[in-house]
C-alpha positions, 0 to 999 in steps of 0.5 A: 764597867758594864751595865748596872741593873736597877730593876730586873723582874718578870711581869704579867697580868696573870691576876686578871683573867680577862686579859691574855698576857704573855709574861715579859722580863722588864729591865731598867738599867744604866748602860754606860751612863745611858738610861735604858728600859728593856722589855722582852721574853723572860730569860731573854730580854735582850732580844726584846725591845729597848728604849734608850733615852735621848738625854737626861731631860727625856729620862726625867720626864719618863720618871715623872710620868711613872711617879704620877701613874703610881700616885694615881693608882695608889688609892685604887690598889690599897 
């Protein structure tokens, strides 16, 4: 078994002209039952930065914070 990808897309803030942002590839994956987030150059993300969570509790805190951010920004982006 290898890695299972749950999110693998290019992201950037190119819709905001005042922000100069180089597109990055973001991957959210299960690496042999260890949750990881990888952010790096488009097409070469594995050479970027990798966040490997210490344990399931830490990963759950991260997921909760992403959900809170989504809820907060949902009203703004309607």
